[in-house]
PyMOL commands that place a pseudoatom at each C-alpha (Angstrom):
pseudoatom trace, name=CA, resn=UNK, resi=1, chain=A, elem=C, hetatm=0, pos=[-30.916, 24.087, -8.919]
pseudoatom trace, name=CA, resn=UNK, resi=2, chain=A, elem=C, hetatm=0, pos=[-27.978, 24.642, -11.211]
pseudoatom trace, name=CA, resn=UNK, resi=3, chain=A, elem=C, hetatm=0, pos=[-24.471, 23.860, -10.019]
pseudoatom trace, name=CA, resn=UNK, resi=4, chain=A, elem=C, hetatm=0, pos=[-21.727, 26.201, -11.139]
pseudoatom trace, name=CA, resn=UNK, resi=5, chain=A, elem=C, hetatm=0, pos=[-18.122, 25.186, -10.679]
pseudoatom trace, name=CA, resn=UNK, resi=6, chain=A, elem=C, hetatm=0, pos=[-15.508, 27.885, -11.105]
pseudoatom trace, name=CA, resn=UNK, resi=7, chain=A, elem=C, hetatm=0, pos=[-11.874, 27.392, -12.005]
pseudoatom trace, name=CA, resn=UNK, resi=8, chain=A, elem=C, hetatm=0, pos=[-10.745, 27.857, -8.426]
pseudoatom trace, name=CA, resn=UNK, resi=9, chain=A, elem=C, hetatm=0, pos=[-13.034, 25.056, -7.240]
pseudoatom trace, name=CA, resn=UNK, resi=10, chain=A, elem=C, hetatm=0, pos=[-11.168, 22.649, -9.507]
pseudoatom trace, name=CA, resn=UNK, resi=11, chain=A, elem=C, hetatm=0, pos=[-7.828, 24.146, -8.515]
pseudoatom trace, name=CA, resn=UNK, resi=12, chain=A, elem=C, hetatm=0, pos=[-8.528, 23.609, -4.804]
pseudoatom trace, name=CA, resn=UNK, resi=13, chain=A, elem=C, hetatm=0, pos=[-9.934, 20.128, -5.490]
pseudoatom trace, name=CA, resn=UNK, resi=14, chain=A, elem=C, hetatm=0, pos=[-6.809, 19.209, -7.473]
pseudoatom trace, name=CA, resn=UNK, resi=15, chain=A, elem=C, hetatm=0, pos=[-4.482, 20.537, -4.794]
pseudoatom trace, name=CA, resn=UNK, resi=16, chain=A, elem=C, hetatm=0, pos=[-6.363, 18.686, -2.065]
pseudoatom trace, name=CA, resn=UNK, resi=17, chain=A, elem=C, hetatm=0, pos=[-6.072, 15.425, -3.999]
pseudoatom trace, name=CA, resn=UNK, resi=18, chain=A, elem=C, hetatm=0, pos=[-2.376, 16.010, -4.614]
pseudoatom trace, name=CA, resn=UNK, resi=19, chain=A, elem=C, hetatm=0, pos=[-1.856, 16.813, -0.928]
pseudoatom trace, name=CA, resn=UNK, resi=20, chain=A, elem=C, hetatm=0, pos=[-3.766, 13.653, 0.040]
pseudoatom trace, name=CA, resn=UNK, resi=21, chain=A, elem=C, hetatm=0, pos=[-0.968, 11.718, -1.643]
pseudoatom trace, name=CA, resn=UNK, resi=22, chain=A, elem=C, hetatm=0, pos=[1.186, 12.482, 1.400]
pseudoatom trace, name=CA, resn=UNK, resi=23, chain=A, elem=C, hetatm=0, pos=[-1.187, 10.500, 3.605]
pseudoatom trace, name=CA, resn=UNK, resi=24, chain=A, elem=C, hetatm=0, pos=[-2.137, 7.774, 1.098]
pseudoatom trace, name=CA, resn=UNK, resi=25, chain=A, elem=C, hetatm=0, pos=[1.166, 6.977, -0.643]
pseudoatom trace, name=CA, resn=UNK, resi=26, chain=A, elem=C, hetatm=0, pos=[-0.098, 5.062, -3.666]
pseudoatom trace, name=CA, resn=UNK, resi=27, chain=A, elem=C, hetatm=0, pos=[0.925, 7.688, -6.236]
pseudoatom trace, name=CA, resn=UNK, resi=28, chain=A, elem=C, hetatm=0, pos=[-2.412, 7.333, -8.011]
pseudoatom trace, name=CA, resn=UNK, resi=29, chain=A, elem=C, hetatm=0, pos=[-4.443, 10.064, -6.299]
pseudoatom trace, name=CA, resn=UNK, resi=30, chain=A, elem=C, hetatm=0, pos=[-1.824, 12.532, -7.512]
pseudoatom trace, name=CA, resn=UNK, resi=31, chain=A, elem=C, hetatm=0, pos=[-2.902, 12.013, -11.127]
pseudoatom trace, name=CA, resn=UNK, resi=32, chain=A, elem=C, hetatm=0, pos=[-6.548, 12.718, -10.296]
pseudoatom trace, name=CA, resn=UNK, resi=33, chain=A, elem=C, hetatm=0, pos=[-5.446, 15.957, -8.645]
pseudoatom trace, name=CA, resn=UNK, resi=34, chain=A, elem=C, hetatm=0, pos=[-3.435, 16.865, -11.716]
pseudoatom trace, name=CA, resn=UNK, resi=35, chain=A, elem=C, hetatm=0, pos=[-6.556, 16.198, -13.798]
pseudoatom trace, name=CA, resn=UNK, resi=36, chain=A, elem=C, hetatm=0, pos=[-8.428, 18.695, -11.605]
pseudoatom trace, name=CA, resn=UNK, resi=37, chain=A, elem=C, hetatm=0, pos=[-5.762, 21.300, -12.250]
pseudoatom trace, name=CA, resn=UNK, resi=38, chain=A, elem=C, hetatm=0, pos=[-6.095, 20.677, -16.011]
pseudoatom trace, name=CA, resn=UNK, resi=39, chain=A, elem=C, hetatm=0, pos=[-9.853, 21.333, -15.753]
pseudoatom trace, name=CA, resn=UNK, resi=40, chain=A, elem=C, hetatm=0, pos=[-9.090, 24.518, -13.784]
pseudoatom trace, name=CA, resn=UNK, resi=41, chain=A, elem=C, hetatm=0, pos=[-6.871, 25.588, -16.676]
pseudoatom trace, name=CA, resn=UNK, resi=42, chain=A, elem=C, hetatm=0, pos=[-9.608, 24.810, -19.194]
pseudoatom trace, name=CA, resn=UNK, resi=43, chain=A, elem=C, hetatm=0, pos=[-12.082, 26.876, -17.170]
pseudoatom trace, name=CA, resn=UNK, resi=44, chain=A, elem=C, hetatm=0, pos=[-9.561, 29.701, -16.990]
pseudoatom trace, name=CA, resn=UNK, resi=45, chain=A, elem=C, hetatm=0, pos=[-9.531, 29.744, -20.789]
pseudoatom trace, name=CA, resn=UNK, resi=46, chain=A, elem=C, hetatm=0, pos=[-13.277, 29.190, -21.290]
pseudoatom trace, name=CA, resn=UNK, resi=47, chain=A, elem=C, hetatm=0, pos=[-15.437, 29.715, -18.163]
pseudoatom trace, name=CA, resn=UNK, resi=48, chain=A, elem=C, hetatm=0, pos=[-18.634, 28.645, -19.959]
pseudoatom trace, name=CA, resn=UNK, resi=49, chain=A, elem=C, hetatm=0, pos=[-17.907, 24.893, -20.011]
pseudoatom trace, name=CA, resn=UNK, resi=50, chain=A, elem=C, hetatm=0, pos=[-20.851, 22.830, -18.743]
pseudoatom trace, name=CA, resn=UNK, resi=51, chain=A, elem=C, hetatm=0, pos=[-20.396, 20.833, -15.528]
pseudoatom trace, name=CA, resn=UNK, resi=52, chain=A, elem=C, hetatm=0, pos=[-20.881, 17.557, -17.412]
pseudoatom trace, name=CA, resn=UNK, resi=53, chain=A, elem=C, hetatm=0, pos=[-18.004, 18.461, -19.758]
pseudoatom trace, name=CA, resn=UNK, resi=54, chain=A, elem=C, hetatm=0, pos=[-15.891, 19.503, -16.795]
pseudoatom trace, name=CA, resn=UNK, resi=55, chain=A, elem=C, hetatm=0, pos=[-16.403, 16.116, -15.173]
pseudoatom trace, name=CA, resn=UNK, resi=56, chain=A, elem=C, hetatm=0, pos=[-15.731, 14.349, -18.472]
pseudoatom trace, name=CA, resn=UNK, resi=57, chain=A, elem=C, hetatm=0, pos=[-12.540, 16.373, -19.000]
pseudoatom trace, name=CA, resn=UNK, resi=58, chain=A, elem=C, hetatm=0, pos=[-11.421, 15.575, -15.463]
pseudoatom trace, name=CA, resn=UNK, resi=59, chain=A, elem=C, hetatm=0, pos=[-12.028, 11.843, -15.968]
pseudoatom trace, name=CA, resn=UNK, resi=60, chain=A, elem=C, hetatm=0, pos=[-10.188, 11.803, -19.297]
pseudoatom trace, name=CA, resn=UNK, resi=61, chain=A, elem=C, hetatm=0, pos=[-7.241, 13.893, -18.076]
pseudoatom trace, name=CA, resn=UNK, resi=62, chain=A, elem=C, hetatm=0, pos=[-6.894, 11.824, -14.891]
pseudoatom trace, name=CA, resn=UNK, resi=63, chain=A, elem=C, hetatm=0, pos=[-7.077, 8.567, -16.829]
pseudoatom trace, name=CA, resn=UNK, resi=64, chain=A, elem=C, hetatm=0, pos=[-4.494, 9.726, -19.358]
pseudoatom trace, name=CA, resn=UNK, resi=65, chain=A, elem=C, hetatm=0, pos=[-2.103, 10.844, -16.619]
pseudoatom trace, name=CA, resn=UNK, resi=66, chain=A, elem=C, hetatm=0, pos=[-2.537, 7.585, -14.690]
pseudoatom trace, name=CA, resn=UNK, resi=67, chain=A, elem=C, hetatm=0, pos=[-2.093, 5.513, -17.853]
pseudoatom trace, name=CA, resn=UNK, resi=68, chain=A, elem=C, hetatm=0, pos=[1.067, 7.400, -18.796]
pseudoatom trace, name=CA, resn=UNK, resi=69, chain=A, elem=C, hetatm=0, pos=[2.410, 6.890, -15.287]
pseudoatom trace, name=CA, resn=UNK, resi=70, chain=A, elem=C, hetatm=0, pos=[1.738, 3.155, -15.068]
pseudoatom trace, name=CA, resn=UNK, resi=71, chain=A, elem=C, hetatm=0, pos=[2.628, 2.253, -18.666]
pseudoatom trace, name=CA, resn=UNK, resi=72, chain=A, elem=C, hetatm=0, pos=[5.478, 4.622, -19.534]
pseudoatom trace, name=CA, resn=UNK, resi=73, chain=A, elem=C, hetatm=0, pos=[7.093, 6.367, -16.599]
pseudoatom trace, name=CA, resn=UNK, resi=74, chain=A, elem=C, hetatm=0, pos=[6.918, 3.885, -13.724]
pseudoatom trace, name=CA, resn=UNK, resi=75, chain=A, elem=C, hetatm=0, pos=[8.514, 0.939, -15.577]
pseudoatom trace, name=CA, resn=UNK, resi=76, chain=A, elem=C, hetatm=0, pos=[11.507, 3.132, -16.453]
pseudoatom trace, name=CA, resn=UNK, resi=77, chain=A, elem=C, hetatm=0, pos=[11.997, 3.992, -12.792]
pseudoatom trace, name=CA, resn=UNK, resi=78, chain=A, elem=C, hetatm=0, pos=[12.530, 0.450, -11.521]
pseudoatom trace, name=CA, resn=UNK, resi=79, chain=A, elem=C, hetatm=0, pos=[15.869, 0.333, -9.823]
pseudoatom trace, name=CA, resn=UNK, resi=80, chain=A, elem=C, hetatm=0, pos=[17.675, -2.845, -10.735]
pseudoatom trace, name=CA, resn=UNK, resi=81, chain=A, elem=C, hetatm=0, pos=[21.010, -1.762, -9.321]
pseudoatom trace, name=CA, resn=UNK, resi=82, chain=A, elem=C, hetatm=0, pos=[22.679, -3.812, -6.656]
pseudoatom trace, name=CA, resn=UNK, resi=83, chain=A, elem=C, hetatm=0, pos=[24.125, -0.936, -4.634]
pseudoatom trace, name=CA, resn=UNK, resi=84, chain=A, elem=C, hetatm=0, pos=[23.818, -1.552, -0.918]
pseudoatom trace, name=CA, resn=UNK, resi=85, chain=A, elem=C, hetatm=0, pos=[22.301, -5.027, -1.254]
pseudoatom trace, name=CA, resn=UNK, resi=86, chain=A, elem=C, hetatm=0, pos=[24.286, -7.957, 0.061]
pseudoatom trace, name=CA, resn=UNK, resi=87, chain=A, elem=C, hetatm=0, pos=[24.802, -10.919, -2.258]
pseudoatom trace, name=CA, resn=UNK, resi=88, chain=A, elem=C, hetatm=0, pos=[23.654, -13.174, 0.523]
pseudoatom trace, name=CA, resn=UNK, resi=89, chain=A, elem=C, hetatm=0, pos=[20.232, -11.513, 0.384]
pseudoatom trace, name=CA, resn=UNK, resi=90, chain=A, elem=C, hetatm=0, pos=[19.449, -13.008, -3.039]
pseudoatom trace, name=CA, resn=UNK, resi=91, chain=A, elem=C, hetatm=0, pos=[21.760, -16.009, -3.229]
pseudoatom trace, name=CA, resn=UNK, resi=92, chain=A, elem=C, hetatm=0, pos=[19.814, -19.246, -3.187]
pseudoatom trace, name=CA, resn=UNK, resi=93, chain=A, elem=C, hetatm=0, pos=[16.519, -17.811, -4.475]
pseudoatom trace, name=CA, resn=UNK, resi=94, chain=A, elem=C, hetatm=0, pos=[14.884, -20.366, -6.773]
pseudoatom trace, name=CA, resn=UNK, resi=95, chain=A, elem=C, hetatm=0, pos=[13.156, -19.566, -10.056]
pseudoatom trace, name=CA, resn=UNK, resi=96, chain=A, elem=C, hetatm=0, pos=[11.933, -21.267, -13.211]
pseudoatom trace, name=CA, resn=UNK, resi=97, chain=A, elem=C, hetatm=0, pos=[13.451, -20.924, -16.673]
pseudoatom trace, name=CA, resn=UNK, resi=98, chain=A, elem=C, hetatm=0, pos=[10.937, -19.291, -19.041]
pseudoatom trace, name=CA, resn=UNK, resi=99, chain=A, elem=C, hetatm=0, pos=[13.359, -18.604, -21.914]
pseudoatom trace, name=CA, resn=UNK, resi=100, chain=A, elem=C, hetatm=0, pos=[16.262, -20.869, -22.730]
pseudoatom trace, name=CA, resn=UNK, resi=101, chain=A, elem=C, hetatm=0, pos=[19.617, -19.172, -23.380]
pseudoatom trace, name=CA, resn=UNK, resi=102, chain=A, elem=C, hetatm=0, pos=[21.056, -19.386, -26.885]
pseudoatom trace, name=CA, resn=UNK, resi=103, chain=A, elem=C, hetatm=0, pos=[24.476, -18.540, -28.204]
pseudoatom trace, name=CA, resn=UNK, resi=104, chain=A, elem=C, hetatm=0, pos=[23.161, -15.069, -29.140]
pseudoatom trace, name=CA, resn=UNK, resi=105, chain=A, elem=C, hetatm=0, pos=[20.944, -14.251, -26.154]
pseudoatom trace, name=CA, resn=UNK, resi=106, chain=A, elem=C, hetatm=0, pos=[20.674, -14.840, -22.451]
pseudoatom trace, name=CA, resn=UNK, resi=107, chain=A, elem=C, hetatm=0, pos=[17.979, -16.893, -20.830]
pseudoatom trace, name=CA, resn=UNK, resi=108, chain=A, elem=C, hetatm=0, pos=[15.185, -15.516, -18.670]
pseudoatom trace, name=CA, resn=UNK, resi=109, chain=A, elem=C, hetatm=0, pos=[14.190, -16.858, -15.266]
pseudoatom trace, name=CA, resn=UNK, resi=110, chain=A, elem=C, hetatm=0, pos=[10.969, -16.026, -13.380]
pseudoatom trace, name=CA, resn=UNK, resi=111, chain=A, elem=C, hetatm=0, pos=[10.680, -15.980, -9.605]
pseudoatom trace, name=CA, resn=UNK, resi=112, chain=A, elem=C, hetatm=0, pos=[7.463, -16.443, -7.642]
pseudoatom trace, name=CA, resn=UNK, resi=113, chain=A, elem=C, hetatm=0, pos=[8.342, -13.447, -5.472]
pseudoatom trace, name=CA, resn=UNK, resi=114, chain=A, elem=C, hetatm=0, pos=[10.255, -10.470, -6.889]
pseudoatom trace, name=CA, resn=UNK, resi=115, chain=A, elem=C, hetatm=0, pos=[14.012, -10.477, -6.467]
pseudoatom trace, name=CA, resn=UNK, resi=116, chain=A, elem=C, hetatm=0, pos=[15.431, -6.963, -6.108]
pseudoatom trace, name=CA, resn=UNK, resi=117, chain=A, elem=C, hetatm=0, pos=[12.170, -5.482, -7.374]
pseudoatom trace, name=CA, resn=UNK, resi=118, chain=A, elem=C, hetatm=0, pos=[11.619, -7.652, -10.453]
pseudoatom trace, name=CA, resn=UNK, resi=119, chain=A, elem=C, hetatm=0, pos=[10.230, -11.137, -10.943]
pseudoatom trace, name=CA, resn=UNK, resi=120, chain=A, elem=C, hetatm=0, pos=[11.943, -11.815, -14.302]
pseudoatom trace, name=CA, resn=UNK, resi=121, chain=A, elem=C, hetatm=0, pos=[15.689, -11.669, -14.826]
pseudoatom trace, name=CA, resn=UNK, resi=122, chain=A, elem=C, hetatm=0, pos=[18.147, -12.513, -17.562]
pseudoatom trace, name=CA, resn=UNK, resi=123, chain=A, elem=C, hetatm=0, pos=[20.548, -15.212, -16.490]
pseudoatom trace, name=CA, resn=UNK, resi=124, chain=A, elem=C, hetatm=0, pos=[23.748, -17.035, -17.368]
pseudoatom trace, name=CA, resn=UNK, resi=125, chain=A, elem=C, hetatm=0, pos=[24.168, -20.693, -16.437]
pseudoatom trace, name=CA, resn=UNK, resi=126, chain=A, elem=C, hetatm=0, pos=[27.304, -22.804, -16.798]
pseudoatom trace, name=CA, resn=UNK, resi=127, chain=A, elem=C, hetatm=0, pos=[25.259, -25.950, -17.470]
pseudoatom trace, name=CA, resn=UNK, resi=128, chain=A, elem=C, hetatm=0, pos=[22.606, -26.566, -20.104]
pseudoatom trace, name=CA, resn=UNK, resi=129, chain=A, elem=C, hetatm=0, pos=[19.038, -25.818, -19.038]
pseudoatom trace, name=CA, resn=UNK, resi=130, chain=A, elem=C, hetatm=0, pos=[15.708, -26.464, -20.700]
pseudoatom trace, name=CA, resn=UNK, resi=131, chain=A, elem=C, hetatm=0, pos=[12.393, -24.664, -20.495]
pseudoatom trace, name=CA, resn=UNK, resi=132, chain=A, elem=C, hetatm=0, pos=[10.807, -25.239, -17.075]
pseudoatom trace, name=CA, resn=UNK, resi=133, chain=A, elem=C, hetatm=0, pos=[14.024, -26.146, -15.218]
pseudoatom trace, name=CA, resn=UNK, resi=134, chain=A, elem=C, hetatm=0, pos=[14.389, -24.834, -11.681]
pseudoatom trace, name=CA, resn=UNK, resi=135, chain=A, elem=C, hetatm=0, pos=[17.520, -22.775, -11.098]
pseudoatom trace, name=CA, resn=UNK, resi=136, chain=A, elem=C, hetatm=0, pos=[18.949, -20.943, -8.084]
pseudoatom trace, name=CA, resn=UNK, resi=137, chain=A, elem=C, hetatm=0, pos=[20.914, -17.712, -7.870]
pseudoatom trace, name=CA, resn=UNK, resi=138, chain=A, elem=C, hetatm=0, pos=[24.612, -18.135, -7.183]
pseudoatom trace, name=CA, resn=UNK, resi=139, chain=A, elem=C, hetatm=0, pos=[25.857, -14.626, -7.913]
pseudoatom trace, name=CA, resn=UNK, resi=140, chain=A, elem=C, hetatm=0, pos=[25.004, -11.207, -9.331]
pseudoatom trace, name=CA, resn=UNK, resi=141, chain=A, elem=C, hetatm=0, pos=[26.719, -9.758, -12.376]
pseudoatom trace, name=CA, resn=UNK, resi=142, chain=A, elem=C, hetatm=0, pos=[25.432, -6.306, -13.312]
pseudoatom trace, name=CA, resn=UNK, resi=143, chain=A, elem=C, hetatm=0, pos=[21.798, -6.722, -14.383]
pseudoatom trace, name=CA, resn=UNK, resi=144, chain=A, elem=C, hetatm=0, pos=[22.246, -10.433, -15.010]
pseudoatom trace, name=CA, resn=UNK, resi=145, chain=A, elem=C, hetatm=0, pos=[22.041, -13.331, -12.577]
pseudoatom trace, name=CA, resn=UNK, resi=146, chain=A, elem=C, hetatm=0, pos=[24.483, -16.191, -12.508]
pseudoatom trace, name=CA, resn=UNK, resi=147, chain=A, elem=C, hetatm=0, pos=[22.501, -19.311, -11.713]
pseudoatom trace, name=CA, resn=UNK, resi=148, chain=A, elem=C, hetatm=0, pos=[23.000, -22.997, -11.099]
pseudoatom trace, name=CA, resn=UNK, resi=149, chain=A, elem=C, hetatm=0, pos=[20.720, -25.843, -12.052]
pseudoatom trace, name=CA, resn=UNK, resi=150, chain=A, elem=C, hetatm=0, pos=[18.745, -27.284, -9.170]
for i in range(1, 150): cmd.bond("trace and resi %d" % i, "trace and resi %d" % (i + 1))
show_as sticks, trace
zoom trace
């Protein structure tokens, strides 16, 4: 028994996966649906593609879309603004220095749980710190934390 998949099968499959994203909000199923739509487009151009190549094309297209999302697009969408967030919400959070500040660059502190959506932040400290020191947030200044030594 030979299975024949037409372009509209892939189109419906892709749309169903994209619609499933409304009920499973992980934003990964969407890319598999978009891969299905790409295969539908390929079949629209050349309807004689074997099912094995259709499945391979779907896997490659879905993987490429997911990789582009997680490696390129999603990191650029992290919102590190402080609008609407009270200073008291982050003040006192404790992290560890993973890069010591120099006269030409700021230091970097890592928190065990993300602070405002990120677990690593640049910081300014009024006292000298060394690698591994524990510091706590005293204030926010743009995309930089003002910290004190613990």
